[in-house]
C-alpha positions in Angstrom: 28.6 64.4 3.9 26.6 66.8 1.7 22.8 67.2 1.7 22.5 65.2 -1.5 24.5 62.4 -0.1 22.3 62.3 3.1 19.1 62.3 1.0 20.5 59.4 -1.1 21.3 57.3 2.0 17.8 57.9 3.4 16.2 56.8 0.1 18.3 53.7 0.0 17.4 52.7 3.6 13.6 53.2 2.9 13.9 51.2 -0.2 15.6 48.3 1.6 13.0 48.3 4.4 10.1 48.4 2.0 11.6 45.6 -0.1 12.0 43.4 3.0 8.4 44.1 4.1 7.0 43.3 0.7 8.8 40.0 0.6 7.5 39.1 4.1 4.0 39.9 3.1 4.3 37.9 -0.2 5.5 34.9 1.8 2.5 35.1 4.1 0.2 35.2 1.1 1.7 32.2 -0.7 0.1 28.8 -0.2 1.7 26.8 2.6 2.8 24.2 0.1 5.1 26.8 -1.6 6.7 28.1 1.6 6.9 25.0 3.8 10.2 23.2 4.2 10.7 19.9 2.3 9.5 16.8 4.1 12.4 14.6 5.2 12.7 11.3 3.5 11.4 8.4 5.7 14.1 6.1 6.9 14.3 2.5 5.9 12.4 0.1 8.3 14.8 -1.7 10.7 15.2 -5.4 10.2 15.0 -8.0 13.1 18.7 -7.4 14.0 18.4 -3.6 14.0 19.9 -3.2 10.5 18.1 -2.1 7.3 15.2 -4.0 5.8 15.9 -7.5 4.6 15.9 -8.2 0.9 12.7 -9.7 -0.6 12.5 -13.5 -0.4 12.6 -15.0 -3.9 9.5 -17.0 -4.7 8.0 -18.4 -7.9 4.8 -20.1 -9.1 3.1 -22.4 -8.8 3.5 -22.8 -5.0 4.4 -19.8 -2.8 6.0 -19.9 0.6 6.0 -16.6 2.4 8.1 -17.5 5.4 8.0 -13.9 6.8 4.2 -13.8 6.9 4.0 -17.5 7.7 1.6 -18.2 4.7 1.7 -20.7 1.9 -0.6 -20.6 -1.2 -0.9 -21.4 -4.9 -0.7 -19.0 -7.8 -4.0 -18.5 -9.5 -2.1 -18.3 -12.8 1.4 -19.8 -13.2 2.3 -16.9 -15.5 2.5 -14.6 -12.6 6.0 -13.3 -11.9 7.4 -11.8 -8.7 7.8 -8.1 -8.6 9.0 -5.6 -6.0 6.9 -5.1 -2.8 3.5 -3.7 -3.6 3.2 -0.5 -1.5 -0.2 0.2 -2.9 -1.8 -3.1 -1.9 0.6 -3.6 1.0 2.1 -6.9 -0.2 5.5 -7.9 0.9 5.3 -10.8 -1.6 3.8 -9.5 -4.9 3.2 -11.5 -8.0 1.9 -9.8 -11.1 0.9 -10.2 -14.8 0.1 -7.2 -17.0 -3.3 -7.3 -18.5 -2.9 -4.0 -20.3 -0.4 -1.2 -20.2 -0.3 0.2 -16.7 -2.6 -2.4 -15.1 -2.0 -5.8 -13.6 -3.5 -8.9 -12.2 -2.0 -9.2 -8.7 -1.6 -11.8 -6.0 0.5 -11.8 -2.8 0.8 -11.6 0.9 2.1 -9.5 3.8 1.4 -8.6 7.4 1.3 -5.5 9.6 4.9 -6.0 10.7 6.2 -6.1 7.2 4.4 -3.1 5.8 4.7 0.5 7.0 1.3 1.9 7.8 -0.4 4.3 7.5 0.6 5.0 3.9 2.6 8.1 2.8 4.5 9.3 -0.2 7.6 7.7 1.2 6.3 4.2 2.0 9.0 1.7 2.8 8.2 -2.0 2.9 10.5 -4.1 5.0 10.6 -6.8 7.6 10.2 -5.1 11.0 10.9 -7.8 13.6 11.2 -11.5 14.3 7.9 -13.4 14.5 6.3 -13.6 18.0 6.2 -17.0 19.8 2.9 -18.9 20.0 0.7 -17.9 22.8 -1.1 -14.7 23.9 0.6 -12.8 21.0 -1.5 -14.6 18.4 -4.3 -12.2 17.1 -7.9 -12.7 18.2 -10.7 -13.3 15.7 -11.9 -9.7 16.1 -8.4 -8.4 15.4 -8.2 -10.5 12.3 -11.5 -9.2 11.1 -10.6 -5.6 11.8 -7.3 -5.9 10.0 -8.9 -7.4 6.9 -11.4 -4.6 6.8 -8.6 -2.0 7.3 -6.4 -3.5 4.6 -9.3 -3.7 2.2 -10.2 0.0 2.7 -6.5 1.0 2.2 -6.2 -1.1 -0.9 -9.4 0.4 -2.5 -8.1 4.0 -1.6 -4.6 3.5 -2.9 -4.5 0.8 -5.6 -7.2 1.7 -8.1 -6.7 5.3 -9.2 -8.7 8.4 -8.2 -12.0 8.0 -6.4 -12.9 4.4 -7.2 -16.1 2.9 -5.8 -16.5 -0.5 -4.1 -19.2 -2.8 -3.1 -19.0 -5.8 -0.8 -19.7 -9.1 -2.5 -19.2 -11.3 0.5 -17.7 -11.2 4.0 -17.2 -13.6 6.9 -15.2 -16.1 8.8 -13.3 -18.7 6.8 -11.5 -21.8 7.9 -8.3 -22.5 5.9 -6.0 -25.4 6.7 -7.8 -25.8 10.1 -7.2 -22.2 11.1 -10.1 -19.8 11.3 -9.6 -16.5 9.5 -11.6 -13.9 7.8 -12.4 -13.0 4.2 -13.7 -9.9 2.5 -14.5 -9.8 -1.2 -15.0 -6.5 -2.9 -15.9 -5.4 -6.4 -14.2 -2.2 -7.4 -15.4 0.2 -10.1 -12.6 2.3 -11.6 -13.5 6.0 -11.9 -14.5 6.8 -15.5 -12.4 10.0 -15.6 -9.4 8.1 -14.3 -9.9 5.5 -17.0 -10.1 8.1 -19.7 -6.9 9.9 -18.6 -5.0 6.6 -18.5 -6.7 5.2 -21.6 -7.6 2.0 -19.6 -10.0 -0.6 -20.9 -10.4 -2.1 -17.4 -13.7 -1.1 -15.8 -14.0 -3.2 -12.7 -11.8 -5.4 -10.5 -12.5 -7.9 -7.8 -10.4 -8.0 -4.7 -10.1 -10.9 -2.3 -8.5 -10.1 1.1 -8.0 -12.9 3.6 -6.6 -12.6 7.1 -5.2 -15.4 9.2 -3.8 -15.3 12.8 -0.1 -16.3 12.8 2.9 -15.9 14.9 3.8 -12.9 12.6 0.5 -11.2 13.5 -2.5 -10.9 11.2 -1.1 -12.3 8.0 -2.8 -11.1 4.8 -3.4 -12.8 1.5 -4.6 -10.6 -1.4 -5.9 -11.4 -4.9 -6.9 -8.7 -7.3 -8.4 -9.7 -10.6 -9.5 -7.1 -13.3 -12.4 -7.8 -15.6 -10.0 -8.3 -18.5 -9.2 -11.6 -16.7 -12.7 -12.3 -15.6 -12.1 -15.9 -16.8 -10.1 -16.3 -13.5 -12.9 -15.0 -11.2 -14.5 -18.5 -10.9 -11.1 -19.9 -10.0 -10.5 -17.4 -7.1 -12.3 -19.4 -4.4 -10.2 -22.5 -5.2 -7.1 -20.4 -5.0 -8.1 -18.9 -1.7 -8.7 -22.4 -0.4 -5.0 -23.2 -0.9 -4.0 -20.5 1.6 -2.6 -22.1 4.8 -0.4 -21.2 7.8 3.2 -22.5 7.6 
């Protein structure tokens, strides 16, 4: 091999080494989000027999029977129609009516065993296991209260756009159909910047979250009414009063 050939080989080796070093340095300088591996898709939640999640039970207004969460209740408006599970508000049974483009009046129910928690980008809603028998497995009053507060907090964070604010209107124990549960009523103010980006007329929304101890765990009833249907706000208490354990 001649001298020129040797020089050429040395130049090529140095170029390759420097190129690899430069790429490694660039990778270390990139934000983690650009170099991290893709997050695996979350698997479907097993059903009570170990298979995939059960299909949604079909319900319709005016009377709702949520057998999985062991709750019955009446629709606040008979024009509500069943939709898919609401992963934002954590409702296995979700009934909605659009009040403006991209915004709905919502009512429904669920429980911790039928909703994956904590929330993620790959939330899957499904029935996890058969209801527990009556006895020590029935939640305590403190557990019901804590679950209502938790679900309210998650709903405010996830269901009303970016950085909404909320204030508690009322909170306390509530007897429904002879069973003592817990209710938290929150008024939510939609962030003005979020409203502007989405061209929303809705400014505020009122959220009722009721928890009852059942053989399925702490079963949750939710009712979320935007100010564009403020005519229904006075009717909310009467609707909540229809909630009962099946």
